[in-house]
C-alpha positions as a printed NumPy array, in Angstrom:
array([[ -1.155, -29.457,  69.775],
       [ -3.097, -28.777,  72.953],
       [ -5.893, -31.106,  73.979],
       [ -8.546, -30.945,  76.681],
       [ -8.046, -33.196,  79.692],
       [-10.176, -33.879,  82.779],
       [ -8.506, -33.002,  86.075],
       [ -9.525, -33.427,  89.713],
       [ -9.312, -29.924,  91.161],
       [-10.961, -30.646,  94.5  ],
       [-11.926, -33.683,  96.544],
       [-14.045, -34.205,  99.631],
       [-15.402, -37.024, 101.752],
       [-17.499, -37.63 , 104.816],
       [-16.765, -40.467, 107.222],
       [-19.636, -40.882, 109.72 ],
       [-18.678, -40.515, 113.366],
       [-20.548, -43.56 , 114.692],
       [-17.921, -46.301, 115.116],
       [-19.275, -49.847, 115.031],
       [-16.742, -52.431, 116.17 ],
       [-17.194, -56.156, 115.588],
       [-18.244, -56.602, 119.21 ],
       [-21.434, -54.744, 118.29 ],
       [-22.662, -57.919, 116.567],
       [-22.135, -60.25 , 119.516],
       [-25.772, -59.828, 120.516],
       [-27.149, -60.585, 117.03 ],
       [-28.883, -63.814, 116.095],
       [-27.382, -65.103, 112.863],
       [-29.045, -67.541, 110.45 ],
       [-27.915, -69.181, 107.242],
       [-29.705, -68.875, 103.899],
       [-31.959, -71.84 , 104.767],
       [-33.277, -70.071, 107.868],
       [-31.326, -72.281, 110.273],
       [-29.951, -70.497, 113.31 ],
       [-26.185, -70.717, 113.583],
       [-24.983, -72.427, 116.758],
       [-21.444, -71.037, 116.429],
       [-20.757, -68.452, 119.181],
       [-20.898, -64.905, 117.823],
       [-17.426, -64.209, 119.18 ],
       [-16.086, -66.924, 116.889],
       [-18.214, -65.69 , 113.964],
       [-16.812, -62.161, 114.242],
       [-13.258, -63.454, 114.728],
       [-13.439, -65.521, 111.534],
       [-15.142, -62.633, 109.755],
       [-12.254, -60.324, 110.588],
       [ -9.711, -62.928, 109.474],
       [-11.445, -63.235, 106.096],
       [-12.241, -59.569, 105.424],
       [ -9.76 , -57.662, 107.674],
       [-12.703, -55.539, 108.884],
       [-12.473, -54.697, 112.592],
       [-14.909, -51.801, 112.566],
       [-17.046, -49.706, 110.245],
       [-18.897, -46.378, 110.313],
       [-22.663, -45.86 , 110.388],
       [-24.676, -42.715, 109.774],
       [-26.429, -41.135, 112.745],
       [-30.187, -41.733, 112.957],
       [-30.963, -38.161, 111.947],
       [-28.787, -38.385, 108.825],
       [-29.897, -39.567, 105.398],
       [-27.739, -40.356, 102.394],
       [-27.848, -36.888, 100.852],
       [-26.759, -35.382, 104.181],
       [-23.517, -37.357, 103.92 ],
       [-23.192, -36.433, 100.252],
       [-23.739, -32.741, 101.022],
       [-20.746, -32.578, 103.366],
       [-18.479, -34.407, 100.906],
       [-19.652, -32.209,  98.02 ],
       [-19.162, -28.983,  99.972],
       [-15.636, -30.017, 100.868],
       [-14.828, -30.863,  97.236],
       [-16.227, -27.555,  95.946],
       [-14.314, -25.623,  98.596],
       [-11.092, -27.467,  97.785],
       [-11.55 , -26.731,  94.067],
       [-12.094, -23.045,  94.82 ],
       [-14.966, -22.746,  92.353],
       [-18.368, -21.082,  92.42 ],
       [-20.947, -23.868,  92.744],
       [-23.126, -22.028,  90.215],
       [-20.482, -22.753,  87.558],
       [-21.081, -26.51 ,  87.66 ],
       [-22.302, -27.984,  84.382],
       [-23.234, -31.397,  85.793],
       [-23.848, -33.045,  89.138],
       [-23.57 , -36.822,  88.803],
       [-24.64 , -38.729,  91.915],
       [-23.717, -42.424,  92.143],
       [-25.634, -44.494,  94.708],
       [-27.559, -47.751,  94.945],
       [-30.347, -47.415,  97.482],
       [-31.564, -43.83 ,  97.452],
       [-32.562, -41.974, 100.588],
       [-32.803, -44.774, 103.171],
       [-34.131, -43.801, 106.582],
       [-33.777, -45.564, 109.964],
       [-37.477, -46.442, 110.147],
       [-38.152, -46.911, 106.424],
       [-35.766, -48.634, 104.032],
       [-38.143, -48.536, 101.082],
       [-36.253, -47.269,  98.04 ],
       [-36.808, -43.523,  97.785],
       [-35.404, -41.947,  94.613],
       [-38.078, -39.416,  93.719],
       [-36.936, -36.709,  93.487],
       [-33.563, -38.034,  92.436],
       [-30.652, -37.967,  94.835],
       [-28.815, -35.532,  92.551],
       [-31.796, -33.152,  92.56 ],
       [-31.969, -33.287,  96.36 ],
       [-28.241, -32.651,  96.598],
       [-28.443, -29.729,  94.174],
       [-31.222, -28.265,  96.321],
       [-29.264, -28.762,  99.549],
       [-26.238, -27.104,  97.941],
       [-28.469, -24.149,  97.091],
       [-27.502, -24.14 ,  93.402],
       [-29.835, -21.882,  91.383],
       [-28.345, -22.405,  87.919],
       [-30.807, -24.516,  85.84 ],
       [-27.985, -25.386,  83.433],
       [-26.297, -27.413,  86.17 ],
       [-27.772, -30.732,  85.035],
       [-28.247, -33.212,  87.884],
       [-28.766, -36.94 ,  87.414],
       [-28.248, -40.236,  89.242],
       [-26.099, -43.164,  88.227],
       [-26.773, -46.77 ,  89.278],
       [-23.836, -49.077,  88.561],
       [-23.318, -51.013,  91.778],
       [-20.22 , -50.288,  93.842],
       [-18.3  , -49.073,  90.735],
       [-20.841, -46.223,  90.344],
       [-18.548, -43.36 ,  91.35 ],
       [-15.73 , -44.54 ,  89.091],
       [-18.251, -44.806,  86.246],
       [-19.419, -41.258,  87.026],
       [-15.801, -40.125,  86.593],
       [-15.729, -41.879,  83.22 ],
       [-18.935, -40.156,  82.104],
       [-17.67 , -36.788,  83.327],
       [-14.47 , -37.286,  81.344],
       [-16.48 , -37.8  ,  78.155],
       [-18.485, -34.617,  78.783],
       [-15.336, -32.597,  79.412],
       [-13.3  , -33.925,  76.495],
       [-16.23 , -33.373,  74.122],
       [-16.371, -29.714,  75.112],
       [-19.86 , -30.075,  76.578],
       [-18.747, -29.219,  80.128],
       [-15.909, -27.523,  81.965],
       [-16.822, -28.217,  85.614],
       [-18.514, -31.355,  86.957],
       [-19.236, -32.576,  90.466],
       [-19.105, -36.378,  90.834],
       [-20.494, -37.761,  94.076],
       [-20.795, -41.256,  95.537],
       [-22.789, -41.964,  98.71 ],
       [-24.635, -44.891, 100.258],
       [-26.075, -45.837, 103.632],
       [-25.782, -49.622, 103.549],
       [-26.285, -50.162, 107.277],
       [-30.041, -49.73 , 106.841],
       [-30.541, -52.181, 104.003],
       [-28.498, -55.062, 105.413],
       [-30.159, -58.031, 107.14 ],
       [-29.194, -58.021, 110.851],
       [-29.487, -61.839, 110.831],
       [-27.041, -62.311, 107.943],
       [-23.302, -62.52 , 108.715],
       [-22.569, -60.63 , 105.514],
       [-24.226, -57.557, 107.022],
       [-21.032, -56.952, 108.988],
       [-19.24 , -55.956, 105.779],
       [-21.407, -52.95 , 105.037],
       [-20.834, -49.353, 106.073],
       [-21.964, -45.819, 105.279],
       [-20.09 , -42.901, 103.738],
       [-19.761, -40.332, 100.971],
       [-17.041, -39.09 ,  98.649],
       [-16.927, -36.412,  95.965],
       [-14.659, -34.678,  93.493],
       [-14.799, -31.667,  91.214],
       [-13.495, -32.374,  87.717],
       [-12.484, -29.526,  85.428],
       [-11.27 , -29.086,  81.867],
       [ -7.612, -28.222,  81.353],
       [ -5.698, -27.708,  78.115],
       [ -2.235, -29.187,  77.741],
       [  0.375, -30.182,  75.181],
       [  1.201, -33.257,  77.237],
       [ -1.32 , -35.74 ,  78.654],
       [ -2.373, -35.5  ,  82.287],
       [ -5.529, -35.935,  84.321],
       [ -7.713, -38.792,  83.109],
       [ -5.558, -40.669,  80.59 ],
       [ -8.016, -43.478,  79.869],
       [-10.484, -45.95 ,  81.299],
       [-11.965, -49.395,  80.864],
       [-15.273, -50.99 ,  81.895],
       [-17.14 , -54.275,  81.546],
       [-20.463, -55.804,  82.597],
       [-20.868, -59.556,  83.064],
       [-24.625, -59.758,  83.54 ],
       [-25.326, -62.975,  81.642],
       [-23.697, -65.32 ,  84.126],
       [-23.143, -63.097,  87.165],
       [-26.102, -60.713,  87.501],
       [-27.273, -62.365,  90.722],
       [-24.058, -62.287,  92.733],
       [-25.589, -59.358,  94.646],
       [-29.355, -59.113,  94.934],
       [-32.24 , -58.077,  97.167],
       [-33.926, -60.766,  99.273],
       [-35.863, -61.398, 102.472],
       [-34.257, -61.754, 105.885],
       [-32.797, -65.135, 106.844],
       [-34.858, -64.96 , 110.058],
       [-38.375, -66.306, 109.458],
       [-40.24 , -63.726, 111.54 ],
       [-38.556, -60.79 , 109.819],
       [-38.914, -62.485, 106.434],
       [-42.699, -62.491, 106.903],
       [-42.646, -58.684, 106.758],
       [-41.567, -58.961, 103.09 ],
       [-38.791, -56.404, 103.493],
       [-35.969, -56.684, 100.997],
       [-32.378, -56.639, 102.229],
       [-29.039, -56.637, 100.439],
       [-27.756, -60.178,  99.865],
       [-24.642, -61.583,  98.266],
       [-23.166, -64.829,  97.054],
       [-19.855, -64.131,  98.718],
       [-17.809, -67.114,  97.584],
       [-18.743, -66.817,  93.89 ],
       [-18.336, -63.046,  94.013],
       [-14.816, -63.47 ,  95.379],
       [-13.947, -65.9  ,  92.582],
       [-15.444, -63.621,  89.938],
       [-13.526, -60.589,  91.174],
       [-10.238, -62.459,  91.412],
       [-10.625, -63.784,  87.869],
       [-11.798, -60.595,  86.174],
       [-10.676, -57.451,  88.004],
       [ -6.921, -57.898,  87.361],
       [ -7.328, -58.432,  83.623],
       [ -9.789, -55.521,  83.38 ],
       [ -7.245, -53.192,  84.978],
       [ -4.507, -54.559,  82.715],
       [ -6.68 , -54.036,  79.644],
       [ -7.051, -50.383,  80.626],
       [ -3.287, -50.023,  81.029],
       [ -2.682, -51.824,  77.747],
       [ -4.794, -49.237,  75.904],
       [ -2.279, -46.613,  77.018],
       [  0.83 , -48.779,  76.56 ],
       [  1.464, -48.555,  80.288],
       [  2.896, -51.216,  82.59 ],
       [  1.916, -51.835,  86.187],
       [  5.427, -50.631,  87.112],
       [  4.39 , -47.18 ,  85.836],
       [  1.697, -46.972,  88.52 ],
       [  2.307, -45.226,  91.853],
       [ -0.945, -46.236,  93.573],
       [ -3.87 , -48.565,  92.986],
       [ -6.995, -47.192,  94.644],
       [ -9.356, -50.139,  94.575],
       [-12.881, -50.512,  95.943],
       [-12.731, -51.498,  99.609],
       [-14.875, -54.618,  99.434],
       [-12.829, -57.2  , 101.325],
       [ -9.247, -56.741, 102.49 ],
       [ -8.069, -60.241, 101.678],
       [ -9.837, -60.144,  98.296],
       [ -8.198, -56.837,  97.367],
       [ -4.781, -58.244,  98.321],
       [ -5.419, -61.281,  96.127],
       [ -6.591, -59.099,  93.221],
       [ -3.443, -56.973,  93.392],
       [ -1.204, -60.035,  93.581],
       [ -2.955, -61.542,  90.541],
       [ -2.595, -58.217,  88.682],
       [  1.157, -58.167,  89.217],
       [  1.404, -61.816,  88.188],
       [ -0.077, -60.843,  84.813],
       [  3.158, -58.893,  84.351],
       [  5.291, -61.787,  85.643],
       [  6.033, -59.889,  88.851],
       [  5.826, -61.955,  92.028],
       [  6.566, -59.288,  94.633],
       [  3.954, -56.545,  95.14 ],
       [  5.216, -53.2  ,  96.5  ],
       [  3.728, -52.748,  99.967],
       [  3.032, -49.056,  99.464],
       [  1.085, -49.325,  96.217],
       [ -2.392, -50.082,  97.61 ],
       [ -3.73 , -47.859, 100.423],
       [ -6.496, -49.508, 102.45 ],
       [ -9.277, -48.203, 104.685],
       [-11.54 , -51.233, 104.911],
       [-10.224, -52.428, 108.29 ],
       [-11.715, -49.394, 110.005],
       [-14.239, -47.982, 107.51 ],
       [-15.76 , -51.174, 106.125],
       [-17.392, -51.336, 102.689],
       [-19.315, -48.133, 101.918],
       [-19.978, -49.089,  98.304],
       [-19.661, -46.145,  95.875],
       [-17.994, -44.038,  98.581],
       [-14.865, -46.156,  99.089],
       [-12.778, -45.007,  96.098],
       [-13.494, -41.251,  96.325],
       [-12.92 , -41.393, 100.088],
       [ -9.522, -43.008,  99.496],
       [ -8.661, -40.391,  96.881],
       [ -9.676, -37.545,  99.181],
       [ -7.767, -38.878, 102.169],
       [ -4.564, -39.294, 100.178],
       [ -4.957, -35.922,  98.473],
       [ -5.283, -34.304, 101.898],
       [ -2.27 , -36.241, 103.288],
       [ -4.552, -37.99 , 105.76 ],
       [ -3.056, -41.461, 105.245],
       [  0.339, -42.325, 106.65 ],
       [  2.912, -43.493, 104.087],
       [  0.652, -42.604, 101.142],
       [  1.417, -39.393,  99.284],
       [  0.951, -38.332,  95.68 ],
       [  2.932, -35.813,  93.642],
       [  2.946, -34.264,  90.215],
       [  3.606, -36.874,  87.54 ],
       [  2.339, -39.814,  89.58 ],
       [  0.012, -42.155,  87.724],
       [ -2.694, -43.975,  89.676],
       [ -5.419, -46.506,  88.984],
       [ -8.938, -46.07 ,  90.33 ],
       [-10.769, -49.397,  90.127],
       [-13.948, -50.99 ,  91.378],
       [-16.122, -54.086,  91.13 ],
       [-19.698, -54.683,  92.182],
       [-23.318, -55.499,  91.502],
       [-24.156, -56.193,  87.904],
       [-21.535, -57.604,  87.87 ],
       [-19.622, -54.528,  86.774],
       [-15.91 , -53.702,  86.774],
       [-14.189, -50.479,  85.775],
       [-10.893, -48.666,  86.035],
       [ -9.584, -45.162,  85.417],
       [ -5.946, -44.274,  84.76 ],
       [ -5.109, -40.829,  86.104],
       [ -1.908, -38.742,  86.   ],
       [ -1.458, -35.928,  88.496],
       [ -0.621, -32.595,  86.807]])
């Protein structure tokens, strides 16, 4: 008996052209959370930062670009790759966290919604193309894929555009070492309904939210520098050590729970596309995941990484990875028909999710 499955028919991404290497931060003044200026030389700070995160550079949006500009390019590329008429879209789901940040004004701007702005920039006339935003921390794009899958399998939609974009460089405190993690970017995919006797496309998914004990791992707070703090501007802050511990404890078992629902083993998986939050953390998560299956050696080719040169662009990291691999833009990482992959993310909330996908 044929069933309806959700399939990626086109992907797109936009990687900003402005390269920001770690040396860029050598002129910054860094403070700790108590407002005390760090006396460690910035060269040593950035060296240790790279050792911990593997990030050597990241990409920032140009001053004239806003978040929906990045999203527009990624969306156009996904629609073109899918070969569809944009007027045929049933939904446009836009995952982000900070709205339309601008170089001179980082006040949250989400009216009209980001999805409405994107729909306008795409020039879509069809009023039945429903556009809405999704706020779910860094796992927002993966959660958008999950929502799109429900729409498609229910018969409510046949074509959906899922977009993830953020400009984190403008909401990070220049006096906080953690600001070096953040980057800008956008990723998108078109998902379509396909009938099949055998399962393919989105096979299943799993999500969780641990707000009771972990809601404040990522939060908005004033600058660590007293003068800037007096301006009462809110910047993105994190409790890095506790966040690392939370992710290491919970992401592997969340992914395994999603595989267990489908009676799949980690050995059935060709690639794990995980949110690019911290290179060393992602390595540790993958190692812990394999240990849950009593496997001590992790295949080197299973987890493609971009964080060393793209940094952490929040909701954009997973769709950017997917697009780059789909377009054969990553050495030693290809996908073929029948391959099963995991898309997984963790972030503010704290939220974790995973999608199991089989290429047609």
